C-alpha positions in Angstrom: -3.2 -1.1 13.3 -6.0 -2.6 15.4 -8.8 -2.1 13.0 -8.2 -3.5 9.5 -10.6 -3.0 6.7 -10.3 -5.2 3.6 -12.0 -4.6 0.2 -13.4 -7.9 -1.2 -13.9 -7.8 -5.0 -15.7 -10.2 -7.2 -14.1 -13.5 -8.2 -10.6 -14.2 -6.9 -9.1 -10.8 -7.4 -8.9 -9.9 -3.7 -8.2 -13.3 -2.2 -4.6 -12.6 -1.5 -5.5 -9.3 0.1 -7.9 -11.2 2.4 -5.3 -13.8 3.4 -2.7 -11.1 4.1 -5.1 -9.1 6.2 -6.2 -12.2 8.2 -2.5 -13.0 9.0 -1.9 -9.3 10.0 -5.0 -9.3 12.2 -3.8 -12.5 13.9 -0.3 -11.3 14.5 -1.2 -7.7 15.5 -4.2 -8.7 17.6 -6.4 -6.6 15.4 -10.1 -6.6 14.4 -10.9 -7.4 10.8 -13.8 -6.3 8.7 -14.2 -7.4 5.1 -16.4 -5.2 2.8 -17.9 -6.1 -0.5 -19.7 -3.4 -2.4 -22.8 -4.1 -4.5 -23.2 -1.3 -7.0 -26.9 -1.9 -7.7 -28.4 -0.1 -10.7 -30.2 3.1 -9.8 -33.5 1.7 -11.2 -33.4 -1.0 -8.5 -32.7 1.3 -5.6 -34.4 2.3 -3.3 -38.1 2.2 -4.2 -39.1 0.7 -7.6 -37.6 -2.8 -7.1 -36.5 -3.0 -3.5 -37.1 -6.8 -3.3 -34.8 -7.3 -6.3 -32.1 -5.1 -4.8 -32.3 -7.0 -1.5 -32.0 -10.3 -3.5 -28.9 -9.0 -5.3 -27.3 -7.9 -2.0 -28.0 -11.3 -0.3 -26.7 -13.2 -3.4 -23.5 -11.0 -3.4 -23.1 -11.7 0.3 -23.3 -15.5 -0.2 -21.1 -15.4 -3.3 -18.3 -13.3 -1.7 -18.3 -15.4 1.5 -18.3 -18.7 -0.4 -15.6 -17.7 -2.8 -13.2 -16.4 -0.1 -13.9 -19.3 2.2 -13.3 -21.8 -0.6 -10.0 -20.2 -1.5 -8.8 -20.4 2.1 -9.7 -24.1 2.3 -8.1 -25.1 -0.9 -4.8 -23.1 -0.8 -1.9 -25.5 -1.0 1.2 -23.4 -1.7 2.2 -23.3 1.9 2.2 -19.5 2.1 -0.8 -19.2 4.3 -0.6 -19.9 8.1 -2.4 -23.1 8.9 -4.3 -21.4 11.7 -6.2 -19.5 8.9 -7.6 -22.5 7.2 -11.3 -22.9 7.7 -11.7 -19.4 9.2 -15.4 -18.5 9.1 -15.2 -15.6 6.7 -18.9 -14.8 7.0 -18.3 -13.5 10.6 -16.2 -10.6 9.2 -18.0 -9.9 5.9 -20.1 -6.8 5.4 -22.1 -6.1 2.2 -22.9 -2.5 1.4 -24.7 -0.8 -1.5 -22.8 1.7 -3.5 -19.6 2.2 -5.6 -16.7 0.2 -4.1 -14.5 3.3 -3.5 -17.3 5.2 -1.8 -18.2 2.2 0.4 -14.6 1.6 1.4 -13.9 5.3 2.3 -17.2 5.6 4.2 -16.5 2.4 6.2 -12.9 3.5 6.8 -14.2 6.7 8.4 -17.0 5.0 10.3 -14.7 2.4 12.0 -12.3 4.3 11.9 -9.8 2.0 10.1 -6.2 2.0 11.1 -5.3 0.1 7.9 -7.1 -0.5 4.5 -6.1 -3.6 2.5 -6.8 -3.8 -1.2 -6.0 -6.4 -3.9 -4.0 -5.6 -7.0 -6.2 -5.7 -10.1 -3.7 -6.3 -12.8 -5.8 -8.8 -14.7 -7.3 -5.7 -16.5 -3.9 -4.7 -17.8 -2.2 -1.8 -16.2 -2.7 -1.4 -12.4 -6.2 -0.2 -11.9 -5.5 3.3 -10.8 -8.6 4.6 -12.7 -11.0 2.8 -10.5 -11.4 1.7 -6.8 -7.8 1.6 -5.8 -7.0 5.0 -7.2 -10.0 6.6 -5.5 -9.2 5.0 -2.1 -5.5 5.7 -2.3 -6.2 9.3 -3.2 -8.5 10.1 -0.3 -7.9 7.7 2.5 -6.4 9.2 5.6 -5.2 5.8 7.0 -2.4 3.7 5.6 -3.3 1.5 2.5 -1.8 -1.9 1.9 -1.9 -3.0 -1.7 -1.4 -6.7 -2.0 0.7 -7.6 -5.1 1.3 -11.3 -5.6 0.9 -14.1 -3.2 0.3 -13.4 0.5 3.3 -14.4 2.6 5.0 -13.8 5.9 6.7 -10.5 6.2 10.3 -11.0 7.2 11.9 -8.0 5.5 10.4 -4.5 5.0 12.0 -2.3 2.4 11.6 1.3 3.5 12.7 4.0 0.9 13.4 7.4 2.5 14.4 10.8 1.2 15.3 12.2 4.6 12.2 14.5 4.7 10.3 14.6 7.9 7.4 12.6 6.4 9.7 9.9 5.1 11.2 9.5 8.5 7.7 9.4 10.1 6.9 6.6 7.6 10.1 4.8 8.6 8.9 4.9 12.2 5.7 3.2 11.1 7.6 0.6 9.2 9.8 0.0 12.2 6.9 -0.5 14.6 5.2 -2.9 12.1 8.4 -4.8 11.7 8.7 -5.1 15.5 5.2 -6.7 15.7 5.9 -9.0 12.8 9.4 -10.0 13.8 10.8 -8.6 10.6 13.9 -6.6 9.8 13.9 -3.2 8.0 16.1 -2.3 5.0 16.2 1.4 4.4 17.0 2.7 0.9 18.2 6.1 -0.3 18.4 6.7 -4.0 20.9 9.3 -5.1 19.8 10.9 -8.4 22.5 12.2 -10.6 22.0 15.9 -11.0 22.7 15.7 -14.7 22.8 19.3 -15.7 23.0 22.7 -14.1 22.1 26.0 -15.7 24.6 28.8 -16.4 23.8 31.9 -14.4 25.0 34.0 -17.3 23.2 32.4 -20.3 20.7 30.1 -18.7 21.9 27.4 -21.0 22.4 23.9 -19.5 25.9 22.5 -19.0 27.1 19.2 -17.7 28.0 19.2 -14.0 31.6 18.4 -13.3 32.2 14.8 -12.2 34.0 16.1 -9.1 31.0 18.2 -8.1 28.7 15.2 -8.5 31.0 13.0 -6.4 30.9 15.7 -3.7 27.2 15.9 -3.7 26.9 12.1 -3.6 29.3 11.9 -0.6 27.3 14.6 1.3 24.1 12.8 0.6 25.6 9.5 1.8 26.9 11.0 5.0 23.6 12.6 5.8 21.7 9.4 5.1 24.0 7.3 7.2 23.8 9.9 10.0 20.0 9.9 10.0 19.8 6.1 9.9 22.4 5.6 12.7 20.6 8.1 15.0 17.2 6.8 14.3 15.4 5.1 17.3 15.3 1.5 16.1 14.0 0.2 19.4 15.8 -3.1 18.9 14.5 -3.8 15.4 17.1 -5.4 13.1 18.0 -3.1 10.2 20.4 -2.4 7.4 20.9 0.4 4.9 21.3 0.6 1.1 22.6 3.7 -0.8 22.3 3.5 -4.5 22.8 5.7 -7.6 19.5 5.3 -9.3 16.1 6.8 -10.1 13.9 6.2 -7.0 11.3 4.1 -8.8 13.8 1.9 -10.5 16.0 1.7 -7.4 13.1 0.5 -5.2 11.8 -2.0 -7.8 15.4 -3.4 -8.2 15.4 -4.4 -4.6 11.8 -5.6 -4.2 12.5 -9.3 -4.6 14.6 -9.2 -1.5 11.7 -7.8 0.6 8.2 -9.1 1.6 6.8 -5.5 1.9 7.6 -2.1 0.6 6.6 0.7 3.1 6.8 4.2 1.8 5.3 7.6 2.4 3.7 10.1 0.0 3.8 13.8 -0.3 1.0 16.1 0.8 -0.5 17.4 -2.5 -2.8 15.2 -4.5 -4.7 15.6 -7.7 -5.9 13.8 -10.8 -2.6 12.5 -12.2 0.5 10.7 -10.9 0.4 13.4 -8.2 -2.4 11.4 -6.6 0.3 9.8 -4.5 3.5 11.4 -5.6 5.3 10.2 -8.7 7.5 7.8 -6.9 4.8 6.0 -5.0 2.6 6.0 -8.1 5.4 4.4 -10.2 6.2 1.8 -7.6 2.5 0.8 -7.2 2.1 0.6 -10.9 5.0 -1.9 -11.4 5.7 -3.7 -8.1 5.4 -7.5 -7.6 5.8 -7.1 -3.9 3.0 -5.8 -1.5 3.2 -2.0 -0.9 2.2 -0.2 2.2 1.4 3.4 1.4 1.6 5.8 4.3 -0.2 9.1 3.5 1.2 12.5 4.4 -0.6 13.7 7.5 -1.1 17.2 6.0 -2.2 16.0 2.6 -4.7 18.3 0.8 -6.7 17.6 -2.3 -6.6 19.4 -5.7 -9.4 19.1 -8.2 
């Protein structure tokens, strides 16, 4: 994650994302670029009122730089590394004309970005999946970090896995990041109660025998423990949790014990919760902890 791209929104909505990205760049030895998009009205761009558009862009540049710099100078909660105070944000700030999602995706491709960092826009109510974050998360080929809550040092990474090849690849990314940050990794496997099976004769649902559920649970536990034990941890501290729970609820129940949730997505996207996979979507919608979304390398897009 040597090239980190950060979306800077208006006001203070993205301040914590900026602080988190600055700390990451510092610890990972990465290059940082902050991007603020000015969505100038079509009537102002590019011919009829070019001077007015240029004035809006320059005003936006000054406003974004001043707002972020002021926040960095005045933060007093102790969560920000002292070395970041007074950082000249203007050196990293880029202003582009266009919709925020389009600007972010174009810059991510141009760099190319190894990581995209976005703020969480819950002030509008539900997590803003219908706007910039949703569009970026749906189409970005690089990992996306969504900063929920205050930026803080990452000491524990919660890495949910389902034992698929992609979830194990996501775990490898979480391990490598944890090694750089001096953090430990907690893996999580959520065993979902099968609930009902269908009779081969009638097709009618019937409750699965408790003994059969226990057998399936034990098989899942053994396979999970085997995969975690044989995983190449490369010296990274780690532990494992196996719970009987819905994946979304199981992840959220453990979020307060972690500083970052790192999870993969499946490879099919569209215009619903399938944009990320229902589990990733549910976690992003409700998490209080930052979430690192690791896209499937073979993801394809449905319209």
